[in-house]
N, C-alpha and C positions, 0 to 999 in steps of 0.2 A: 669974142673970147669964149662965150658960152658954148658954141658949137664944137670947137676942138676938144674942150673938156668932156663934153657929152660923148663925142666919138671915141675918146680914149677909154672912157668907162665902159662903153659898149664893147669895144675890142677886148678889154680885160675880162668882162663877163663871158664873152664868146670863148676866149682861151680857157677859162676855168671850166666851162661846160665841156669843151673838147677833152680836157684832161680827165674829167670825171668819167666821161663815156669811155675813154681809153682804158682807165683803170678798171671799170666794170667789165669791159671785154676781156682784159687780161686775166681777171679773176675767174671768169666763166669759161675761158678757153681750155680745152682738155688736150692732153697729149695722146697720140695714138698708142694703143697697147703694144707692149714689147715682148720679145721672146715667145712669140706664138709657136706652139709645138703640137704635133700630132702624137698622141699616145694610145696605147691599148688598141692598136690597129687590128681589126678583124675583117672577115670576108664581107660582112654587111653592116659594120658599125665601126666607129672610132670615137676618140675623145680629144677635143682641142682644148689646150690650156694656154694661158697668157699671164702677163704681169702688167702692172700699171705703176706710174710714178707716184711716189709717196706724197700725200697731200692733195691729190686730185679728188674733187668732190664727186666721185663716181657712185651712181645709184643703180646701174644696170649695164647691160651689154647688148650688142646687136651683132649677128653673124650672118654673112652671106656665103652660101655654099653653091658652087657651080661646077658642072662637069666641064672638063677641058674641051675646047672647041664646040661648046654648046652654049647658046645664049640664055637658056632658061635658068633662073636662079631660085634657090630656096632661101628664105629669109627667116631667121630665128631671132626673137627679141624677148628679153626678160628684164623687168625693172624691180626695184625694191629688193635687191639682192646684193650680196657682197662676194658671191662665188666668182672664181676665176677659171672655171672650166665648164664645158658644155658637151653633151653627148650628141654625136651625129649618127643618125639611124637610117635604115632603109636604103643603104648604099648598094651599088651593084658591084659584083666581084670583078676583079681585074680591070678596074676603071680608074682613070686619073681625075682628081678633083682639085679645085682651087678654093681656098678659104681666106676670107678677110674678117677681122674682128674690129669693132668700134666700141668705145666706152660711151656711156650715156650719163649726163648730169641733168640737173634742173634747168640748165641753160641751153641744152642741146646735145649734140653728138660730137665726138672727136673725129678727126680724120681717120680713114681706114688704116689698118696696120699693113705692113708689108705682106704681099700675097704668099701663101704657103701652098705648095704643090705636093700632093701625095697620091699614091696608087694603092688601091685595095688588093689584097692577095687573091689568088685562085683558091677554090675549095680544096683542090688536090694538093696544092702547095702547103696550105695550112695543116692539113692532115699529115702530110709527110714530115713537116717540121715539128710536129708534136710527138714527144717521146712516149713509149708505151706506159711508162710509170707515171706520167704526168696526169694529175687529176685536178680538174677545176672545181671551184666551189659550186658551180651550177650542176656539175655531174654528181657531186656529193649530195646535194639537195635532192636531185632526182632519185638517186639510189636510196636515200632515206625514205622518200615518199613511197617507192616501190616496196621497201621492206615493211613499212607500216601497213600498206594495203594487203600484203601477203599475210601478215600477222592477223589482221582483221578477218580475212577469209578463213584462215585456219581456225580461229576461235569460233566463228560462226558454224563451221562444219563440225567441230567437236561438240558444240552445244546441241546441234541437230542430232548427232549420233547418240549423245547421252539421253536425249528425249526419246529417241526410238528404242534404245535399250530399256529405259525405265518403263515405257509402255508395254514392251514385250514381257518384261518380268511381271508386271501387274496382271496382264492377261494370263500368263502362265500360272500365277498364284490362284487366280479365280478358277481356272480349269482344274487345277489340282485340288482345290477345296471342294469342288463339285463332284469329284470322282467317287468318294465313299457313298454319297447319296445315290449316284447312278448305279453303283454296284448293289446297294440294298434294293433299289427298285428292280434291277434285273433279277436278283435272287427271288424276290417276292413274286415277280411275274412268272418265273420258271416254276415255282412251287404251285402256283395256281393253275398253270398249264400242264401239270402232270396227268397221268392216266385217270380219267374220271371214274368215279364209283357208280354202281347201279343205284338207282333211286331206292331200292330195297336193301341195300347193303352188300349185294353180291357183285361180282365182277361180270362184266358183259362177256359173253362167249358167243362165238359164232356157231350156228347150226351146221352140222356136217350132213 
């Protein structure tokens, strides 16, 4: 009679253990990211965004990026973040790419999202689609930097010119102040160099 009771207890413990393991796996299982979208598509870059189910204990993400019909992958992973977007950089123009997104939790990773296929535009197409009046923030920043550089150059040139003018005026004042003394010296020298008198007081005359 003891053996059947022992077997029943063992089976009960085994069932409880299976249920607890199943509940733990259910708690740690993540859903794949939803609504994966490509935004801000440029010639050499793009931004991928996604959503997650509310309540999923997500602490990061992982992205696989692959050129279509090419086996080589780029793997991007980031943890300790709540962001729902990631920049894709160093892309080739007029090229098709496939992107998958996975959520990361303390227990592991979610299944990959549905693949998203997109193509980068050509440089000529991007320039043609851009209106003449359209100005990006990057262009505004570059214009501001150029203006600041031009202003600095203008200020430096003006300071240099002011220094040159001040030096010229100082030299001119020095020369002007020395002119009376030079005139006096010239007059004195001219008087000393006038017709010399005879040692005895008469003028020298030549004998005919």
